[in-house]
C-alpha positions in Angstrom: 0.0 0.0 0.0 1.3 3.5 -0.9 2.4 5.7 2.0 0.3 8.8 2.4 1.7 12.2 3.3 0.6 15.9 3.3 2.0 18.4 0.8 1.8 22.1 1.5 1.8 24.8 -1.1 3.7 27.8 0.3 3.5 31.3 -1.2 6.8 33.3 -0.6 6.7 37.0 -1.6 9.3 39.7 -1.2 8.0 42.8 0.6 8.0 46.3 -0.7 8.9 45.3 -4.3 6.9 46.5 -7.3 6.0 44.5 -9.4 5.6 41.7 -6.8 8.2 39.0 -6.8 7.0 35.7 -5.4 7.4 32.0 -5.7 5.0 29.1 -5.1 6.8 26.2 -3.4 5.4 22.8 -2.6 6.9 21.0 0.4 6.4 17.7 2.2 4.4 18.2 5.4 6.9 16.5 7.7 9.9 18.9 7.1 11.3 21.3 9.6 11.8 25.1 9.0 15.5 24.4 8.2 14.5 22.7 4.9 12.3 25.6 3.6 15.2 28.0 4.3 17.3 26.1 1.8 14.4 25.7 -0.7 13.8 29.5 -0.6 17.5 30.2 -1.1 17.4 28.1 -4.3 14.0 29.3 -5.5 15.1 33.0 -5.4 18.6 32.3 -6.6 20.1 33.5 -3.4 23.5 32.5 -1.9 22.5 32.5 1.8 23.4 36.3 2.0 19.8 37.6 2.2 17.9 38.1 5.4 14.4 36.6 5.5 11.9 35.5 8.1 8.8 33.3 8.2 5.4 34.8 8.7 2.3 32.7 9.1 
């Protein structure tokens, strides 16, 4: 039987930028915040030199 899991679609948007710059990212539901940090770095083409925070 196939293993079931939850996938979340995250919307990441840069503040105070016109036109809006955003990414839609799908992640497995059992990951910690450490993993989305690395995913955001790759999605925006960053090299771990940009400040960001998570807002729910």
